[in-house]
N, C-alpha and C positions, 0 to 999 in steps of 0.2 A: 833316748834313741837318737835324737838329733845330734848329740855329742859324738856319736860314732861316725856320722857323716862328716861332721866338722873336723874330726881328727884325721880322717882319710884325706879330706880336701886340703888340710894343712900340709900333709906329706906331698901332695901334688904341687902345692905352691912352692915348697922348698926345692922341688925337682925342676920346675919349669916356670921361672918367675922373671918378669921384666917390669919396668916402671912406666906409668902413664905420663904423657907430656904435661908440663905445667904443674900438675898436682903432686907428681912423684908417687902416686898410689901404686902399691904392688899389684901386679896382674898375673893371673894364671894363664899360660899360653901353651896349649897342647895341639894347636892348629898352625900349620905353616902359613906364611904369607901367600904362597902360590895357591894353596888349597882355599884360603880365604878369598882371594881374588876370583878364583874360578866360581865359587859359590855366589859372589856378588854379580859376576857377569851373567850367570844363569838366571838369577833373580831379575836382573834388569831386562834380559831378553823376554822373560815371562811377562813382565809389566808392559813392555812395548807390544807384545802379542795380544794381550787381553784388555788393556785399558785404552780408552779413546783419547787420541792426541788432540791437543788444543790447536786450532787454526787461527787463534787470536794473535795477530802480528805483534801488537804492543806487549802482550803478556810474554810471548816467547822472547822478544828482544830484552825485556826487563830481566827475566830469569837468566838468560845467557850473559847479559852484561854484568849483573851482580855476581853470578857464579864464577865468571872468569876472573874477576878481581879477588874474590875470596880464594879461588884456586891458586892464583899467583902468590897471594900472601902465604898460603899453606906450603907452597913449593920453595919459598925463600924466607925461612924464619930467622929471626935474630939468634945469635949463639945461645945454646943451652936450653932452648924452648922445646924443640922436637926435631926428629930426623926428617929431612925433606923426603916426601913419599914418591915423587916422580910417577904419578898416576897418569893414565890415559883418560882424561876428563871427558864426560859426555853429559848432555843435559836433555831433559824431557819435561814438557809441560802437559799435564793430563787434564782433560776437560771434565772435571767432576766437582760438584759443590761439597767437597770435603776439605776441612782445614788441616791439611797434612802435607808432609814433604819427607824426603829421605835422601841419604847419600850412602850408597852401597859400597862395600869394599872395592877398591880399585878406582874410585872417583866417579861413580855413576850417580848423578843427581837427578831427582825427579820432584816436581812440585805440582800439587793439585790447584786448580784455579779457585777453589773455595778458600784458599789462603789470601788471595789478593785483597778482598775487602778488609782483612785484618792487618796485613803488612802495610798497605796503602802507598808506600813509596820505596825508593831504592834502599834506604837505610833499614826500613822495616823488613824488607826481603833479605837483606844482609844478616839481620839477626837470626832469621830462620835458617838460611843456608849456612851461616857460620856454625850454628849448633849442629847441623847435620854433617857438615864436613869434619867437625871435631870428632864425631863418632868414628869416622873412617881413619882420621889421624891417630886416634888413640887405640885403634884396632878393637873397638868394642864388639864388633861382629865375631871376631875370632875368640875373644874373651868369653862371650856368651856361649858359643859352641863348646869351648873348653870347659866352662862351668857345668854345662849339661852333661858332657861326657864323664867328667869326674864324679858328678853326683850319681849318674847311672851306675858307674863302677862301684862307688861306695855303697849304694843300696844293694847291688848284687852281692857284694862281699858280705855285707851284714846279713842278707837273706840266707846265704849259704851257711853262715855261722849259726844262725838261729835254727835252721832246718836240721843240721847235724847234731845239735844239742838235744838230747832226749827231753829235757825239762822245758824246752821252748819250741820243739818241732811242731806241736799242734797249733801254736798261735803264729807260726812263721808267716803265712800269707797275710793275715791282718796286720801283723807287725811291719811287714814290708810296705804295705799300703800306707800305714801311718808314717813310716820313714820317708816315703815319697812326698806325702803332704807336708811333713816337717821340713824336708829339704826345700820345697817350693816356697813355703811361707817364711821359713826362718833363715834361708840362705840365698836362694835364687832371686826372689822378688826384692829383698833389700839391696842385693848387688845391682839389680836393674835400676832401682831408684838412684843408687849412688852413681852409676854411669850416666844417667840422664843429667844429674846435677853437674857432673864433671864436664859433660858436653856443653852445658850452659856456660860454665866457667871458661873453657878453652875457646868456645865460640865467640865470647865477648872480645877476647884478645885477637882472634882472627879478624873480626869485623873492624876492630880498631886499626890493625895493620893494613887492612885493605882501604882505609880512609873513610870509614863510616863511624858516626858517633855512637859509642856503646850505650849511651843513655836511651837510644831508640829501642833497645831490646826490652827495657823496662816498660816502655810505652806499649810495645806490641803485646806483652803479656798482660798488661792492664786491660787492653782491648779483648784479649783472649778470655780473660776472667768473666767478661760480660756475656759470653756466648752461653746459651742454654744447652748444656750437655746432658741433661737428664740426671737421674739419681747417680751419685758417686759411691763406689765401694769404699769401705774403710781403708785408711792409709796403708795398713799392713797387707792388704790384698791388691795393692796397685803396683803397676810396673813403673809409674812416673810419680814424682813428688806432686803435691797439690799445687795449683796455680798460685795460691797465696805464698807458699813456701818458695816457689821459684822467683817470684817478684822480690821477696825479702832477700834471697841470696844474690840475685842479680844486682840489686842496689848496693850490697856489701862489696861486690867484686868490681863494680864500675870504676872506682878510683885506681885500682891496679891496671885495668884495661886502658884507662885514659893516658897512662904513661907511654903507650904505644900508638896513640892516636895522632895521625897527621892528616888533616883534611885534604882531600883531592878535588 
């Protein structure tokens, strides 16, 4: 049944396809840039309305200083890397002991103070913000929304086909549920892990262009590996690659990123 969804998704890909920066990976895009930015702005407004802002002057200065350098690198790429986005960049530091950060479509960056003990310095913060800005550059938010839409349509089409067929109508509800689970585990989650790896890759180049040593990204993830996160789900059920895999991939990509590194 998963093959039915994959076939329909393939048709969407042929109809609405673009390429990710740096990696050249084909992307399904059923969401306009305006729609994506509106969703990003709404999410950012919700974060500001519900999350406690940090009043730590040093933390705010650190995040803004590093974010502006990464943003400047994103807006002025070397030829053939990516299309300059011309976002309206905004930055928010949230006072929570959560090791997390994000960059929403349109250039809205937020960082939780729980990341500071892990990043430790400007270059460490650049590794995190570079990764998050890479998501926005590659339009991963729009791609994720597009994947979900395409999967929903594919499941609905398959469900109708099963329901109108006398030999399968009785099992249509359970078959549709199985299709949904199959789409999540077999298509959507692997795509999510692939986008996270892609953001790591692009993020390394971003931090290098901004004048931060890409090797620091490996160090940050080595520190991240030491955090007790509790029991981990199996890799096929994760939205992100394992920390160990990320460290391995980052080490492999560092030589490429170093070609763009100019210390500031």
